[in-house]
PANU-157324 format. One record per residue (C-alpha): x, y, z; chain. Coordinates in Angstrom, 1 decimal, decimal comma, m for minus. Layout:
REM PANU-157324
c1 c2 c3 mol
X Y Z A
...
This chain:
REM PANU-157324
c1 c2 c3 mol
m7,5 19,8 8,9 A
m11,1 20,6 9,5 A
m12,6 20,3 12,9 A
m15,5 18,0 11,9 A
m13,0 15,3 10,8 A
m11,4 15,2 14,2 A
m14,6 13,7 15,6 A
m13,9 10,5 13,8 A
m11,3 7,8 14,5 A
m8,4 7,5 12,0 A
m7,2 4,2 10,7 A
m3,8 3,8 9,0 A
m2,9 0,8 6,8 A
0,8 0,2 6,5 A
3,0 m0,5 3,5 A
4,3 m3,8 2,2 A
7,1 m5,4 4,4 A
6,4 m2,8 7,1 A
4,3 m3,0 10,3 A
2,6 m0,9 12,9 A
5,8 m0,1 14,7 A
7,2 1,7 11,6 A
4,4 4,3 12,1 A
4,9 4,8 15,8 A
5,9 8,5 15,4 A
2,9 9,1 13,1 A
0,6 7,5 15,7 A
1,9 9,8 18,5 A
1,3 12,9 16,4 A
m2,2 11,8 15,1 A
m3,2 11,0 18,7 A
m3,0 14,7 19,5 A
m5,6 15,4 16,8 A
m7,9 12,4 16,7 A
m9,9 10,8 19,5 A
m8,7 7,4 18,5 A
m5,9 6,1 16,2 A
m5,6 2,6 14,9 A
m2,6 1,3 13,0 A
m3,0 m2,5 12,8 A
m0,6 m5,1 11,6 A
m1,9 m6,5 8,3 A
m1,9 m10,3 7,7 A
1,6 m11,4 6,7 A
3,4 m8,7 8,7 A
4,4 m7,7 12,2 A
2,4 m9,6 14,8 A
0,4 m11,4 12,1 A
3,5 m12,4 10,1 A
2,5 m16,0 9,3 A
0,1 m16,7 6,4 A
m1,4 m20,1 6,0 A
m2,4 m19,5 2,4 A
m1,9 m16,8 m0,3 A
m4,3 m13,8 0,0 A
m5,9 m11,5 m2,5 A
m6,7 m7,8 m2,2 A
m10,3 m8,6 m1,3 A
m9,1 m10,7 1,6 A
m7,3 m7,7 3,1 A
m10,4 m5,6 2,6 A
m12,5 m8,2 4,4 A
m9,9 m8,3 7,2 A
m10,0 m4,5 7,7 A
m13,8 m4,4 7,6 A
m14,0 m7,1 10,3 A
m11,4 m5,4 12,4 A
m13,2 m2,1 12,3 A
m16,5 m3,8 13,1 A
m14,9 m5,6 16,1 A
m13,3 m2,3 17,2 A
m16,8 m0,7 17,0 A
m15,7 1,9 14,5 A
m18,7 2,7 12,3 A
m17,1 5,6 10,4 A
m13,5 6,6 10,0 A
m10,9 8,6 8,1 A
m8,9 5,8 6,3 A
m5,2 6,4 5,5 A
m3,4 4,0 3,1 A
0,3 4,0 2,4 A
1,6 2,1 m0,7 A
0,3 m1,5 m0,3 A
m2,0 m0,3 2,5 A
m3,4 2,3 0,0 A
m4,3 m0,5 m2,4 A
m6,4 m2,0 0,4 A
m7,8 1,4 1,4 A
m8,8 2,2 m2,2 A
m10,6 m1,2 m2,7 A
m12,2 m0,8 0,7 A
m13,6 2,6 m0,3 A
m15,1 1,0 m3,3 A
m16,9 m1,7 m1,3 A
m17,7 0,2 1,9 A
m18,0 3,9 1,1 A
m20,7 4,5 3,8 A
m18,1 3,7 6,5 A
m15,7 6,4 5,4 A
m15,7 10,1 6,2 A
m12,5 10,7 4,2 A
m9,8 8,7 2,3 A
m6,1 9,6 2,3 A
m3,7 7,9 m0,1 A
0,0 8,2 m0,2 A
2,5 6,5 m2,5 A
m0,3 4,2 m3,9 A
0,3 2,7 m7,3 A
m3,1 3,6 m8,7 A
m1,6 3,3 m12,1 A
1,1 0,8 m13,1 A
4,3 2,0 m14,5 A
5,1 1,1 m18,1 A
6,9 m2,0 m16,9 A
5,2 m4,9 m18,6 A
8,7 m6,5 m19,3 A
9,5 m6,3 m15,6 A
6,2 m7,9 m14,6 A
6,7 m10,6 m17,2 A
10,2 m11,3 m15,9 A
8,9 m11,4 m12,3 A
6,1 m13,9 m13,2 A
8,6 m16,0 m15,1 A
11,0 m16,1 m12,2 A
8,1 m17,0 m9,9 A
7,0 m19,9 m12,0 A
10,2 m21,3 m13,5 A
13,1 m19,7 m11,8 A
15,0 m22,8 m10,8 A
14,7 m24,4 m14,2 A
16,0 m21,2 m15,8 A
19,0 m21,1 m13,6 A
19,7 m24,8 m14,1 A
19,4 m24,4 m17,9 A
22,1 m21,8 m17,9 A
24,3 m24,0 m15,6 A
24,2 m21,5 m12,8 A
23,7 m24,0 m10,1 A
26,6 m22,8 m8,0 A
25,5 m19,2 m8,4 A
21,7 m19,7 m8,2 A
21,2 m17,4 m5,2 A
23,4 m14,7 m6,5 A
21,9 m14,8 m9,9 A
18,4 m14,8 m8,4 A
19,2 m11,7 m6,4 A
20,6 m9,9 m9,4 A
17,5 m10,7 m11,5 A
15,0 m9,8 m8,8 A
16,8 m6,4 m8,5 A
16,7 m6,0 m12,2 A
12,9 m6,4 m12,2 A
12,7 m4,0 m9,2 A
11,3 m6,5 m6,7 A
13,4 m6,6 m3,6 A
10,2 m7,1 m1,6 A
9,5 m10,3 m3,6 A
13,0 m11,6 m2,9 A
12,6 m11,1 0,9 A
9,1 m12,8 1,1 A
8,4 m16,4 1,9 A
6,7 m18,5 m0,8 A
3,1 m17,9 0,5 A
3,8 m14,1 0,7 A
5,4 m14,1 m2,7 A
2,2 m15,6 m4,2 A
0,2 m13,0 m2,2 A
2,3 m10,2 m3,7 A
1,7 m11,6 m7,2 A
m2,1 m11,6 m6,5 A
m1,9 m8,0 m5,2 A
0,1 m6,7 m8,2 A
m2,3 m8,3 m10,7 A
m5,2 m6,0 m9,8 A
m5,7 m2,9 m11,9 A
m6,4 m0,2 m9,3 A
m7,2 2,5 m11,9 A
m10,5 0,7 m12,5 A
m11,3 0,8 m8,8 A
m10,3 4,5 m8,4 A
m12,8 5,7 m11,0 A
m15,6 4,3 m8,8 A
m14,5 5,9 m5,5 A
m16,6 8,9 m4,6 A
m15,4 9,3 m1,1 A
m13,6 12,7 m0,5 A
m10,0 11,7 m1,1 A
m6,7 13,4 m0,4 A
m3,6 12,3 m2,4 A
m0,6 13,2 m0,4 A
2,5 12,7 m2,4 A
6,2 13,3 m2,0 A
7,7 15,0 m5,1 A
10,7 12,8 m4,8 A
8,8 9,5 m4,6 A
10,7 7,2 m6,9 A
8,7 4,1 m6,0 A
5,4 5,6 m7,1 A
6,3 8,7 m9,1 A
4,2 11,9 m8,9 A
2,7 11,3 m12,4 A
0,7 8,5 m10,9 A
m0,9 10,8 m8,4 A
m1,6 13,4 m11,1 A
m3,4 10,9 m13,3 A
m5,3 9,5 m10,2 A
m6,6 12,9 m9,3 A
m8,0 13,3 m12,8 A
m10,0 10,0 m12,8 A
m11,2 10,1 m9,2 A
m14,5 12,0 m8,9 A
m13,7 13,7 m5,5 A
m9,9 13,7 m5,2 A
m7,4 16,5 m4,4 A
m3,7 16,2 m4,8 A
m1,3 17,7 m2,2 A
2,4 17,6 m3,3 A
4,9 17,6 m0,5 A
8,3 19,1 m1,3 A
11,5 17,2 m0,6 A
9,7 14,0 0,4 A
10,0 10,5 m0,9 A
7,9 7,3 m0,7 A
8,4 7,0 3,1 A
7,0 10,5 3,8 A
4,2 9,2 6,1 A
6,5 7,7 8,6 A
9,8 9,5 8,0 A
8,3 13,0 8,4 A
4,8 12,5 10,0 A
4,5 16,2 10,9 A
4,9 17,2 7,2 A
2,4 14,5 6,2 A
m0,2 15,5 8,8 A
0,1 19,2 7,8 A
m1,4 18,2 4,5 A
m4,4 16,4 5,8 A
């Protein structure tokens, strides 16, 4: 970590279905290095759990920009984990002048080759009840829904309320690779080599298309590196 970066606040955007409390250890460690550390609850989670309407990625970007403005943070190092990284990447595209540095970890810059899974997810979202009724699974609807959601790899979708489910659909629909190509902010991609949620190949491809990115691979670390082993994460900043 270079000394000049320590002069700026650091803002961390959390992952989906998580909240600021998940990153408490990370915050304590970062506070030893940065003059100010902000890890806000994002709309739909933690203290801001209730959503009145479905949101899009741009809505989260606007929320973060407003929050930083209200917090009188004019320039920052922005860290995004998974879902939070989606927001951070889009934020960097729209407000590059406010960033000293961008740090992404476990962010699905590229989508996996899972068009079938996404198709099944959308089908379930739009016509799930009719599908179950058609196959006379009325008595087993909940059980069947759980099995199908797990098959398409969307436990987060299963746990969310209807408004948050639609929000998740909106978020997943955006192609982040198109955004990443436009981001010139100095960027660190800090990735666990055992990340099964967003495999390392995604980070390798992201480093190639981002103009000013550098990949740091962390051994024996998974998708939750940033909050499970904050010391190891910080050592790569």
